[in-house]
N, C-alpha and C positions, 0 to 999 in steps of 0.2 A: 453596584459601583465598584470599579477596579481602577486604581490609580498607580502609575509608575512615577515615583518621586526620585529625582536625580539631584545629587549634591556634589559640588566640586570645590576643592581648596587648591588654588593655583598661584604660583609665584610668577609675577610678571616684572621683568626688568625695566629700566629706564625707557619709557614709552609714552605715547599720547594716543591711546586707542579710540577715545571718544571725546570729541571736543565740544565746548560750549560755543556761544555766539561770538566770543572773543578769541577763540582758538586755543583756549586753555583746557586742561583735563577737567571733566565734570566732577563735581563734588556733592556731598550731602553731609548733614549733621546727624550723627547717630550715637547714642550713649553720651551725649554732651561733647563729642569731639568731631573734628572734621575728618572725613574719609574720602578717598578717591572713588568715583562711581563709574560703572559701565551701564548705560541705559539699556532697558529691555529692547528698545527699537534697534539700537546698534548691535546688540547681540543677536537679534532675531533675523535680520536680513541675511547675513552670511550663513546662518543655520538653515534658513529656507532654501537658499541657493544650493547648499550641500545636499539637503534632502532631495531636491528636485533633480540635481545632477546624478545622484546615486540611484534613485528609483526610476528616472525617466518620466516622471509625472510632473509636468510643468504647468505653471500658471503665470499670468502677466498682470502686474499692477501698473496701470497707466491711465493718463487722461487723453492719450493720443490714439484711441481706438479707431477714430475716423481716418487718421493718417495711415494706419495699418491697412484698413480696408481699401483706401485709395491705392496704396502700393500693390496690394493683391490684384486689383482690377487692372492697373497699368501692366502688371506682369502677364495678364491674360489677353493683352492686346487692345484694351480700351484706350481711347484717346485721353490725354491729360484732362481736358475740359469735362468729358463725360465721367471719368473716374472721380474727379473732385466733386462734381455736382451730385453724383449718385451717393457718394460717401456722406455728403452734407445732408442729403434728403433722408437717408436711413437713420442717421443720428437724430435729426429733427423729429422723425416719426416716433421716437421713444418718449419724448417729453422731457428728457434730461436737460438741465440747464447747461448752456454752452457759452464759451468765450473763444478768443482767438487761438488759444492753445488746444482747445478741444472741450471735453466735458469738464465742468467745474469740480465734479467729484472724481476721485481716483477710483477707477473700476478694477476689480480683481477677478479675472476671468480665465478659463482654460486657454492654453496657448493657441489652440486652433479656432478660437472664436472669430478672429478676423477673416479667416478662410471661409468659415461657415456663413458669415454675413455676405462675403463676396459671392458665394454660391446663391444666396437669396437674391442678391442684386442681378445675377445672371438670369435667374428665373423670371425676373420682372424687368428685363432690360428694355423691352419695347415700351412699357409704361413709363419707365424713368426717362427714356429718350424723349417721349412725348411731353412729359412734364417740363423737362429742361428746354425743349424747343418753344413751348408756349409761355414759359416763365410764370406758370400758374399752377399751384398745388392741386393734386388729385386726392381728395379726402379719402376715397375708398382705397386707393393704392397705398396711401400713407398709413391708413389703419391696418391694412394687411401686412405691410412691411414692419410697422411698429410691433405688432404681435409676434412676428417671427424673430425680430432682433431682441426683444425682451426675453423671449424663451431661450435664445442662445446665450445671452448675458447672464441669465439666471442659472445656467448649468454649473455644476460643481464637479470637482475631481478630488483626488486624495490630498493634493497640496492645499486646496481651499478648505477641505474638511479639517485638516490638521491645524492650519494657521488662521482660519476664520475669515469672515468677510462681513463688513458693515456696509449696507447699501440701502439707506432709508428711502431713496427715491423710487425704489422698485420693491413693493411689498412681496414678501415671500422669498426674496433673493438673499437675505441675510443668513449667515452661517455662524453659529457659535464655535469658536476655536476649540479643538480637542486638546490643545496645549496651553499651558500657562507658563510665562517666563518672567522671572523676577529680575530686578536691577541687581547687578553685581556690585560689590563694594569691598574695600579693604577691611580686613579683620582687625586692624589696628589704626591708631591715629596716623594720618599721613598728610603731607602737604605737597603743593606743587613746587617745582624747582625750575628756575629760569636758566636758559641756555643762550648765551650770546654767540653768534656765529658770523662768519664772513664767507663770501664767495669771491674767488679770484678771477679777474678778467684775463683770459689767456692772451689777448692781443693788447700789448702795452705800447705806449707812445715812444719810449726809449728804454734802454737797458737799465736806467737808474730808477724807473718807475716801479714801485713795489706795492702800491696801495691796492685795496680790494675794490672789486667792482660793485659789491653789494654788502651791506651790513644790516643785521636785524637780530631779533631775539625770539625764542619760542619758549613754551612751557611744557614740562614733562613731569612724570611721576613714576614711582616704582612701589611695589608692595605685594602682599599676599591677599588674594581676593577669594571671597566666598560667592559661589554662583549656585542658583537653584532653578529647577524647572519641574513641571508636572505634565504628565500625559494621561488623559482620561480615555481609556480604551472604549468604554461604552459609548461615549460621545462620538468617537472616531468611527465606530462601526455603524452607528445609527444615523449619522448625519453625513452630508457631503456626497451622497450618491454611492457610497460603498455598498449599501444594502447587505450588510453582514459578510462581505468578502474578506474573510480572515487572512487569506494569502496576501492580498494587497495591503491590508492593515498591518500585518507582521513586517512586511518590507518597509513600510513607512515608520513603524516604531523602531525598527532596527537602525534605519538611517537617522532618525531623530536622536537616538541615544548616542550613536557614533558621532554625529555632528555636534551634540552638546559637549562631548569630550574634546573634540578636535578644533572647533571653530571659535575664533575671536574676531572682534572688529578689526578692520584692516587699515585704519587711519595711520598715517606716518610710517607705514611698514617699511618703506624703502630706506628710511634714515634711522630706523631703530631695530628692525628685524626681531620683533619680540615673540618669536614662534616657540613658546614653551608648551609643555603638556601639564595637565594637573598633577600635583603631588599626591592627591588623594581623590578618589571618586567613590561615593557611597550611594547605593540604590536600594530602595525599598518598594515593595508592592503592598499596597494597603487596600482593604475592602470597605473602609469606613469613610475616610476623608484624607486629603493631602495634608502634610505637615511640613511647614517651612522651619528650618533650624537656625534661621538668622539670629535669633535671640541669644545663641551661644556666644555671639560677639558684641552684644550690647555693651558689655564692659570690654573696652578695647584690649586686645592682646598686648602683653608687654614682651619685648624681645628678650630672649635668654641671654645671660651674661656670656659674652664671647660668641654668641650665635645670633640667629635671626628670628623671624616671626613664623616661619613655616612649621616647625615642629610643635610649638605651643598652640598653633592654630589647629593642627590635626588633632592633637590631644583634647583641645577645648571642644571641638565638634563631637568627638566620641563621648566625652563626659556628659555633654548636654543631651545627646541622643539617648544615652542610657537613662538619664533622669526623666526624660519625656516618656520613655517606654515604661518606667516604673509608675509614673502618674497615670498614663492612659491605658496601660495594659498592652499585651502583645497578641491578644486573640484575633485582632483584625489585620495582623501583619502576615502576609503569605510568603514573603521573602525579605531578607535583610542581609546585605553583604557589602563588601568593599574590596578595593584593590588600591595599593599604595606603593610609592617608591621606598617606603620604610617598613620594616618588620618590627612593629612596636606592640608589645602586649597591652599597652594602654589604649589601643584602638578597638579592643574587644566589644565595646558598647555599640559598634557599628555592624555587628553580626558576623557572618561567615567571611573569612578571609579568602580571597581568590587571587590567583597569580597574575592575571592580566585583565586589562579593561575589556578585551573581547570576550573572555570567558565570563566576566562579571555581567556583561550585557546579555549574553545568551542565557545565562541562568535566570536573570531577572525577567527577561521576556518570556521564557518558558513558564515561569511561575505566574506571570501576568495573564497569559492566555488560559492557563489551567484554572486560575481563580475565577476568571470571567465566565468560563464554561460551567464551572461548578455553581456559580451564582444565578445562572439562567433557569 
């Protein structure tokens, strides 16, 4: 077992990165106080998009695979009626439950899956045309199509290996994610803040009219957040069709670490521009188990007199990490290091200090692959 654990302490200004059903920042109760929360789902999507764009290994999460197939067939010169009928037949052949939008389950498939199914349709075009002309299903044809479509949907690539796939309707198609992603939360007690705003109508009735065209209010929050993620290299290499391809795995791990540092949910970005970077990133490579350091903030951080929460949050994380290492021992730590905006002696509990996040990432990844090789 070889795990890359990533920890970040990040200051985020007045923003609403992750909204609840009422449009307010999500919260949780931790240590008896209210904190602002960033859900793992909201953190995970921009991270996956970053990894895919960086590596060029793309997958699609959709209920509209049938529509994609139909578009592929129309692009190959099929009539609208034939393309729509063929797409409906191939999806029906799989046994997936369908509704007007497509499959009832979200499918997570390699980006070329729709093109592959269109190829399969082209191979059986004559049979599909006959079925649509008769208006009567051909059981043999549907069985052959179903087997081919299921095989295409079951395929996996690096993105699916990294982020996982749950597909109970198709046995054997599920993939355990090689990554784990925690909900982020403020290290301190925090509350939502209301913002009343108006929008002016540029076209007025007369020169004396100064009223707004729209009035409303929104809710926002600010604070210092702790974020945590884990990458299981053994799982990544053994699952998802990588078949021990260390070159692709390294590219995925590198992109994942870079994305963890860089990416945040994008909600309300146009009116808040909350594009900060972490104040501190700590990485460890462990050969026993992943360890989340969230308990460092079970007792909410108190702002320094005349200061804020960022520095005491960094120091709190370092102190807790040092205490955990004392309790658990360090024999199973292949690497421990950090990079930070601050040069503080009190961060020594986080291991080796590195000048940049890029250098930290490369040192951690080198140690990760070395430890995995040694463990085999």
